[in-house]
C-alpha positions as a Python dict, from the first residue, in 0.01 Angstrom:
ca = {
    (1, 'M'): (0, 0, 0),
    (2, 'T'): (371, 51, 60),
    (3, 'T'): (495, 408, 30),
    (4, 'D'): (792, 498, -188),
    (5, 'N'): (1143, 569, -62),
    (6, 'K'): (1086, 942, -51),
    (7, 'I'): (1373, 1184, -117),
    (8, 'I'): (1438, 1418, 177),
    (9, 'L'): (1402, 1787, 89),
    (10, 'A'): (1643, 2035, 247),
    (11, 'R'): (1373, 2301, 286),
    (12, 'E'): (1177, 2074, 520),
    (13, 'H'): (1402, 2178, 804),
    (14, 'K'): (1330, 2273, 1165),
    (15, 'I'): (1542, 2298, 1478),
    (16, 'F'): (1439, 2305, 1844),
    (17, 'V'): (1670, 2382, 2136),
    (18, 'V'): (1555, 2286, 2487),
    (19, 'P'): (1728, 2352, 2823),
    (20, 'E'): (1808, 2039, 3023),
    (21, 'T'): (1738, 2010, 3392),
    (22, 'T'): (1987, 1726, 3434),
    (23, 'K'): (2302, 1735, 3224),
    (24, 'G'): (2270, 1479, 2944),
    (25, 'T'): (1904, 1389, 3006),
    (26, 'L'): (1707, 1437, 2684),
    (27, 'V'): (1418, 1688, 2697),
    (28, 'F'): (1141, 1698, 2436),
    (29, 'P'): (1069, 2041, 2286),
    (30, 'A'): (763, 2262, 2315),
    (31, 'N'): (634, 2508, 2054),
    (32, 'T'): (831, 2788, 2218),
    (33, 'N'): (1166, 2612, 2169),
    (34, 'L'): (1176, 2660, 1791),
    (35, 'V'): (1485, 2821, 1635),
    (36, 'V'): (1440, 2915, 1270),
    (37, 'P'): (1771, 2819, 1104),
    (38, 'A'): (1927, 3087, 883),
    (39, 'G'): (2099, 2820, 678),
    (40, 'Y'): (2128, 2450, 743),
    (41, 'G'): (2189, 2315, 1090),
    (42, 'N'): (2345, 1978, 1156),
    (43, 'I'): (2414, 1721, 1427),
    (44, 'G'): (2642, 1422, 1388),
    (45, 'Q'): (2837, 1169, 1593),
    (46, 'V'): (3097, 954, 1416),
    (47, 'P'): (3248, 645, 1583),
    (48, 'T'): (3624, 597, 1568),
    (49, 'Y'): (3820, 273, 1527),
    (50, 'S'): (4165, 158, 1637),
    (51, 'D'): (4374, -64, 1411),
    (52, 'S'): (4475, -408, 1537),
    (53, 'E'): (4840, -432, 1640),
    (54, 'E'): (4858, -809, 1587),
    (55, 'I'): (5145, -913, 1358),
    (56, 'V'): (5046, -1123, 1056),
    (57, 'D'): (5228, -1206, 736),
    (58, 'S'): (5026, -970, 523),
    (59, 'R'): (5032, -608, 413),
    (60, 'S'): (4655, -590, 465),
    (61, 'L'): (4483, -449, 769),
    (62, 'L'): (4274, -741, 891),
    (63, 'A'): (4097, -602, 1197),
    (64, 'Q'): (3987, -287, 1372),
    (65, 'F'): (3835, -231, 1715),
    (66, 'R'): (3554, 13, 1776),
    (67, 'D'): (3638, 282, 2030),
    (68, 'A'): (3399, 437, 2280),
    (69, 'L'): (3189, 707, 2116),
    (70, 'P'): (3348, 1052, 2109),
    (71, 'A'): (3137, 1362, 2166),
    (72, 'G'): (2921, 1460, 1869),
    (73, 'D'): (2917, 1794, 1688),
    (74, 'W'): (2631, 2031, 1619),
    (75, 'S'): (2606, 2358, 1429),
    (76, 'L'): (2328, 2611, 1380),
    (77, 'P'): (2320, 2946, 1198),
    (78, 'M'): (2042, 3176, 1322),
    (79, 'Y'): (1937, 3538, 1295),
    (80, 'L'): (1923, 3756, 1602),
    (81, 'R'): (1550, 3773, 1680),
    (82, 'P'): (1434, 3974, 1983),
    (83, 'S'): (1093, 3858, 2099),
    (84, 'G'): (917, 4189, 2030),
    (85, 'S'): (809, 4216, 2394),
    (86, 'A'): (1031, 4362, 2666),
    (87, 'G'): (1121, 4106, 2930),
    (88, 'V'): (1056, 3806, 2704),
    (89, 'A'): (1349, 3589, 2593),
    (90, 'P'): (1460, 3612, 2228),
    (91, 'Q'): (1469, 3330, 1978),
    (92, 'G'): (1728, 3077, 2092),
    (93, 'G'): (1727, 3200, 2449),
    (94, 'A'): (1842, 2855, 2562),
    (95, 'L'): (2142, 2885, 2329),
    (96, 'F'): (2240, 3228, 2461),
    (97, 'K'): (2209, 3104, 2818),
    (98, 'A'): (2426, 2804, 2733),
    (99, 'L'): (2680, 3032, 2562),
    (100, 'F'): (2706, 3297, 2836),
    (101, 'G'): (2605, 3094, 3141),
    (102, 'A'): (2334, 3304, 3306),
    (103, 'E'): (1999, 3446, 3198),
    (104, 'N'): (1827, 3719, 3400),
    (105, 'I'): (1469, 3805, 3302),
    (106, 'V'): (1302, 4117, 3443),
    (107, 'A'): (935, 4096, 3349),
    (108, 'S'): (818, 4365, 3103),
    (109, 'T'): (1166, 4522, 3113),
    (110, 'S'): (1466, 4324, 2992),
    (111, 'V'): (1650, 3998, 2938),
    (112, 'T'): (2023, 3990, 3013),
    (113, 'Y'): (2277, 3721, 2932),
    (114, 'A'): (2582, 3738, 3157),
    (115, 'L'): (2889, 3520, 3199),
    (116, 'A'): (2918, 3236, 3449),
    (117, 'K'): (3189, 2983, 3531),
    (118, 'Q'): (2964, 2684, 3473),
    (119, 'L'): (2760, 2640, 3158),
    (120, 'P'): (2424, 2460, 3129),
    (121, 'S'): (2345, 2188, 2876),
    (122, 'F'): (2054, 2153, 2636),
    (123, 'S'): (1888, 1905, 2401),
    (124, 'I'): (1879, 1980, 2029),
    (125, 'W'): (1626, 1843, 1779),
    (126, 'C'): (1689, 1868, 1405),
    (127, 'K'): (1420, 1781, 1148),
    (128, 'Y'): (1491, 1712, 783),
    (129, 'G'): (1179, 1604, 597),
    (130, 'D'): (1055, 1270, 731),
    (131, 'T'): (1349, 1224, 968),
    (132, 'V'): (1428, 1376, 1308),
    (133, 'F'): (1770, 1365, 1473),
    (134, 'F'): (1810, 1452, 1840),
    (135, 'A'): (2101, 1494, 2080),
    (136, 'S'): (2137, 1537, 2454),
    (137, 'G'): (2405, 1689, 2673),
    (138, 'A'): (2482, 1961, 2417),
    (139, 'T'): (2681, 2274, 2499),
    (140, 'A'): (2740, 2603, 2315),
    (141, 'D'): (3115, 2620, 2264),
    (142, 'Q'): (3147, 2872, 1979),
    (143, 'A'): (2950, 3171, 1854),
    (144, 'K'): (3048, 3397, 1566),
    (145, 'L'): (2877, 3722, 1469),
    (146, 'G'): (2949, 3924, 1156),
    (147, 'I'): (2831, 4283, 1109),
    (148, 'S'): (2798, 4462, 775),
    (149, 'K'): (2548, 4694, 608),
    (150, 'K'): (2369, 4408, 431),
    (151, 'G'): (2117, 4148, 541),
    (152, 'A'): (2040, 4057, 900),
    (153, 'L'): (2261, 3992, 1201),
    (154, 'K'): (2347, 3623, 1207),
    (155, 'F'): (2504, 3411, 1478),
    (156, 'D'): (2687, 3096, 1369),
    (157, 'M'): (2659, 2872, 1674),
    (158, 'S'): (2832, 2538, 1726),
    (159, 'G'): (2939, 2295, 1994),
    (160, 'K'): (2937, 1934, 2103),
    (161, 'F'): (2699, 1688, 2269),
    (162, 'M'): (2702, 1357, 2455),
    (163, 'T'): (2481, 1124, 2254),
    (164, 'M'): (2241, 1128, 1960),
    (165, 'G'): (1945, 937, 1826),
    (166, 'W'): (1698, 950, 1540),
    (167, 'C'): (1341, 884, 1443),
    (168, 'G'): (1252, 810, 1082),
    (169, 'T'): (941, 717, 887),
    (170, 'D'): (836, 357, 830),
    (171, 'E'): (517, 150, 818),
    (172, 'L'): (330, -88, 1043),
    (173, 'A'): (421, -448, 964),
    (174, 'T'): (109, -570, 1146),
    (175, 'A'): (-222, -401, 1210),
    (176, 'I'): (-311, -252, 1549),
    (177, 'T'): (-645, -364, 1685),
    (178, 'Y'): (-759, -162, 1983),
    (179, 'V'): (-1035, -304, 2202),
    (180, 'A'): (-1011, -174, 2559),
    (181, 'T'): (-647, -173, 2672),
    (182, 'P'): (-397, 75, 2520),
    (183, 'I'): (-138, -107, 2311),
    (184, 'T'): (225, -40, 2402),
    (185, 'S'): (400, -259, 2142),
    (186, 'V'): (386, -185, 1770),
    (187, 'T'): (566, -376, 1495),
    (188, 'V'): (727, -187, 1208),
    (189, 'K'): (904, -309, 897),
    (190, 'D'): (1245, -161, 985),
    (191, 'A'): (1314, -85, 1350),
    (192, 'K'): (1658, 56, 1266),
    (193, 'K'): (1485, 383, 1182),
    (194, 'Y'): (1402, 451, 1549),
    (195, 'C'): (1590, 520, 1871),
    (196, 'V'): (1482, 539, 2233),
    (197, 'G'): (1390, 895, 2327),
    (198, 'G'): (1220, 994, 2003),
    (199, 'K'): (848, 1048, 1968),
    (200, 'I'): (625, 914, 1693),
    (201, 'K'): (277, 943, 1553),
    (202, 'I'): (96, 648, 1398),
    (203, 'G'): (-117, 746, 1106),
    (204, 'A'): (-308, 1057, 1213),
    (205, 'D'): (-287, 961, 1582),
    (206, 'D'): (-32, 1186, 1757),
    (207, 'N'): (-161, 1126, 2110),
    (208, 'S'): (-358, 1451, 2110),
    (209, 'G'): (-53, 1656, 2017),
    (210, 'A'): (187, 1493, 2266),
    (211, 'G'): (330, 1214, 2051),
    (212, 'Y'): (415, 861, 2162),
    (213, 'L'): (752, 821, 2333),
    (214, 'V'): (970, 534, 2209),
    (215, 'T'): (1097, 364, 2525),
    (216, 'A'): (1252, 50, 2371),
    (217, 'V'): (1351, -75, 2025),
    (218, 'N'): (1394, -445, 1941),
    (219, 'Q'): (1590, -476, 1617),
    (220, 'T'): (1527, -850, 1592),
    (221, 'T'): (1149, -856, 1637),
    (222, 'K'): (1112, -504, 1490),
    (223, 'V'): (893, -405, 1784),
    (224, 'L'): (878, -52, 1921),
    (225, 'T'): (766, -10, 2281),
    (226, 'I'): (580, 317, 2325),
    (227, 'S'): (442, 525, 2610),
    (228, 'P'): (159, 580, 2658),
    (229, 'G'): (-10, 300, 2471),
    (230, 'I'): (-210, 376, 2157),
    (231, 'S'): (-589, 362, 2179),
    (232, 'T'): (-683, 363, 1810),
    (233, 'S'): (-692, 81, 1559),
    (234, 'Q'): (-453, 113, 1263),
    (235, 'T'): (-425, -93, 946),
    (236, 'I'): (-112, -261, 815),
    (237, 'N'): (118, -26, 615),
    (238, 'T'): (5, 278, 817),
    (239, 'L'): (286, 533, 839),
    (240, 'V'): (485, 550, 1164),
    (241, 'A'): (646, 896, 1149),
    (242, 'P'): (849, 1113, 1386),
    (243, 'Y'): (654, 1364, 1591),
    (244, 'L'): (761, 1720, 1674),
    (245, 'P'): (553, 2023, 1768),
    (246, 'T'): (480, 2277, 1494),
    (247, 'G'): (689, 2546, 1662),
    (248, 'A'): (613, 2914, 1720),
    (249, 'I'): (834, 3169, 1544),
    (250, 'V'): (968, 3436, 1780),
    (251, 'G'): (995, 3805, 1685),
    (252, 'D'): (1164, 3942, 1373),
    (253, 'P'): (1527, 3935, 1257),
    (254, 'V'): (1742, 4238, 1336),
    (255, 'E'): (1863, 4402, 1018),
    (256, 'S'): (2236, 4477, 1002),
    (257, 'R'): (2177, 4834, 886),
    (258, 'T'): (2039, 4920, 1232),
    (259, 'T'): (2371, 4839, 1401),
    (260, 'S'): (2597, 5099, 1558),
    (261, 'V'): (2935, 5059, 1729),
    (262, 'S'): (3074, 5274, 2007),
    (263, 'F'): (3412, 5280, 2180),
    (264, 'D'): (3285, 5484, 2475),
    (265, 'G'): (2991, 5281, 2604),
    (266, 'G'): (2736, 5425, 2362),
    (267, 'S'): (2793, 5800, 2404),
    (268, 'T'): (2925, 5839, 2049),
    (269, 'T'): (2928, 5601, 1753),
    (270, 'I'): (3198, 5540, 1496),
    (271, 'K'): (3165, 5471, 1127),
    (272, 'I'): (3271, 5116, 1041),
    (273, 'K'): (3284, 4900, 729),
    (274, 'G'): (3236, 4578, 922),
    (275, 'M'): (3299, 4391, 1243),
    (276, 'D'): (3348, 4032, 1351),
    (277, 'L'): (3298, 3894, 1700),
    (278, 'S'): (3381, 3546, 1827),
    (279, 'I'): (3306, 3385, 2163),
    (280, 'G'): (3469, 3056, 2258),
    (281, 'N'): (3416, 2861, 2579),
    (282, 'G'): (3693, 2602, 2547),
    (283, 'I'): (3460, 2320, 2654),
    (284, 'Q'): (3618, 1975, 2682),
    (285, 'Y'): (3409, 1657, 2694),
    (286, 'L'): (3555, 1381, 2912),
    (287, 'E'): (3588, 1123, 2635),
    (288, 'D'): (3854, 912, 2810),
    (289, 'E'): (3649, 822, 3117),
    (290, 'I'): (3550, 456, 3134),
    (291, 'S'): (3191, 404, 3249),
    (292, 'S'): (2891, 183, 3186),
    (293, 'V'): (2801, 372, 2867),
    (294, 'E'): (2996, 436, 2547),
    (295, 'N'): (2940, 810, 2510),
    (296, 'P'): (3092, 1085, 2728),
    (297, 'T'): (2874, 1178, 3025),
    (298, 'D'): (3035, 1501, 3145),
    (299, 'Y'): (3229, 1806, 3032),
    (300, 'V'): (3440, 2084, 3180),
    (301, 'E'): (3461, 2451, 3085),
    (302, 'G'): (3803, 2577, 2977),
    (303, 'Q'): (3946, 2925, 2928),
    (304, 'R'): (3696, 3164, 2772),
    (305, 'S'): (3797, 3371, 2468),
    (306, 'V'): (3616, 3680, 2339),
    (307, 'S'): (3781, 3839, 2038),
    (308, 'G'): (3710, 4002, 1707),
    (309, 'S'): (3806, 4277, 1469),
    (310, 'V'): (3666, 4602, 1336),
    (311, 'T'): (3735, 4752, 994),
    (312, 'L'): (3684, 5118, 903),
    (313, 'Q'): (3782, 5371, 638),
    (314, 'M'): (4086, 5566, 749),
    (315, 'R'): (4020, 5935, 807),
    (316, 'R'): (4250, 6218, 901),
    (317, 'D'): (4163, 6210, 1269),
    (318, 'D'): (4209, 5834, 1304),
    (319, 'L'): (4571, 5869, 1417),
    (320, 'S'): (4426, 5868, 1768),
    (321, 'Y'): (4374, 5491, 1731),
    (322, 'F'): (4750, 5447, 1686),
    (323, 'Y'): (4823, 5658, 1993),
    (324, 'D'): (4562, 5487, 2209),
    (325, 'S'): (4687, 5137, 2124),
    (326, 'I'): (5062, 5187, 2090),
    (327, 'A'): (5155, 5476, 2319),
    (328, 'A'): (4882, 5468, 2581),
    (329, 'G'): (4779, 5100, 2578),
    (330, 'Q'): (4421, 5203, 2647),
    (331, 'V'): (4113, 4984, 2657),
    (332, 'A'): (3769, 5083, 2531),
    (333, 'N'): (3414, 5043, 2658),
    (334, 'L'): (3293, 4878, 2337),
    (335, 'K'): (2920, 4861, 2277),
    (336, 'I'): (2733, 4714, 1980),
    (337, 'S'): (2371, 4834, 1957),
    (338, 'C'): (2115, 4706, 1709),
    (339, 'G'): (1746, 4677, 1632),
    (340, 'E'): (1455, 4917, 1634),
    (341, 'A'): (1424, 5200, 1883),
    (342, 'T'): (1129, 5019, 2040),
    (343, 'A'): (1112, 4823, 2365),
    (344, 'G'): (1135, 4451, 2299),
    (345, 'K'): (1289, 4494, 1952),
    (346, 'R'): (1643, 4601, 2036),
    (347, 'A'): (1959, 4442, 2166),
    (348, 'S'): (2311, 4540, 2265),
    (349, 'I'): (2640, 4366, 2333),
    (350, 'T'): (2882, 4531, 2575),
    (351, 'M'): (3253, 4467, 2633),
    (352, 'G'): (3350, 4709, 2908),
    (353, 'K'): (3725, 4646, 2885),
    (354, 'A'): (3809, 4580, 2522),
    (355, 'R'): (4175, 4583, 2423),
    (356, 'I'): (4187, 4737, 2074),
    (357, 'K'): (4517, 4660, 1909),
    (358, 'A'): (4716, 4888, 1676),
    (359, 'P'): (4550, 4925, 1336),
    (360, 'N'): (4676, 4747, 1027),
    (361, 'M'): (4659, 4971, 720),
    (362, 'N'): (4528, 4825, 395),
    (363, 'P'): (4536, 5063, 97),
    (364, 'S'): (4239, 4962, -116),
    (365, 'S'): (4195, 5215, -394),
    (366, 'P'): (4048, 5469, -372),
    (367, 'T'): (4067, 5461, 10),
    (368, 'V'): (4274, 5319, 293),
    (369, 'E'): (4122, 5071, 538),
    (370, 'L'): (4211, 5024, 901),
    (371, 'K'): (4160, 4687, 1066),
    (372, 'M'): (4191, 4658, 1443),
    (373, 'D'): (4186, 4333, 1637),
    (374, 'I'): (3990, 4328, 1962),
    (375, 'T'): (4024, 4119, 2277),
    (376, 'A'): (3768, 4152, 2556),
    (377, 'L'): (3920, 4147, 2905),
    (378, 'G'): (3755, 4084, 3238),
    (379, 'T'): (3768, 4323, 3531),
    (380, 'N'): (3672, 4100, 3823),
    (381, 'G'): (3613, 3783, 3623),
    (382, 'E'): (3310, 3659, 3427),
    (383, 'D'): (3237, 4016, 3310),
    (384, 'E'): (3418, 4069, 2980),
    (385, 'I'): (3099, 4058, 2771),
    (386, 'S'): (2723, 4070, 2824),
    (387, 'M'): (2414, 4085, 2603),
    (388, 'L'): (2098, 4283, 2672),
    (389, 'F'): (1750, 4269, 2517),
    (390, 'N'): (1527, 4556, 2630),
}
């Protein structure tokens, strides 16, 4: 019996982020690589075309040429989720490492993310219903954090990647009859639904929880080559679906109300209405290099940018902010602390040399707001911001 053309439901959504050992080499996720999206994540890679310059006696465009594939784009909103255990990486640890550059884990004590000149890559897997999209050679180029008194602390992460693929759901066009030798070629009705690198399950057979790797796709014969071979018999019309692990949820989200901000390294806190923080890595993919493959195969890290703003209610004593920024040109040891006062459930972000610019006044009846822009500066280099889970 042929299944219907099922509508994909947005709630059937999972994302996995996996560190890569070799830049651009796809890595399959484990249960521990799950990132629960706080909103909808996405990956996409759109080819570009160049118009023909041939002169013809027509006002119509008659031809275009396909360009080499540009880098793709990914995005992922996620809550800040400490693991709950000191010295164990938080949810999305691979993303934080890719964003900052270095991860230092001290068992049973802390996890620190510090800046580095070179940034590692990762593979990202995005499931929507019966379809899985995957991308390799991804980097974390942008991260935005907003702080208020409502909800949970959420990072909006985004960046680019080298190449993508997908694995959909189809049916066997011919039955599989297993006798003694594992079968490595299976015929589906529409091979366009699969790409090399994805993993599938055939019926209830998921290779004992490991999935079957698609190593080749023949669009003409509609044959998928899989590894290892399947050792169960399957009838015609059996579903051939993408395989991903279930995923283990890490920790609990940090509620925004637990956040405090300090301009003196944590000794005293200030009352704020809200704060925004943005980290940009200026990553450039080498899209113009000519090689044996269409997609970019390398990237370089550009100038880092760490900036933001803080908004507070103006009080009588706040004239000191004008003096500090205009007359003295001072910098602050800015620290954002959040989470429960329990080991493994708290986090902090530190900018030891934050330039806080002169406040802009915004009368908003019945009060007056002050908004100050912030730029994090380095002292010796690669030290303008760090993140600690302890």
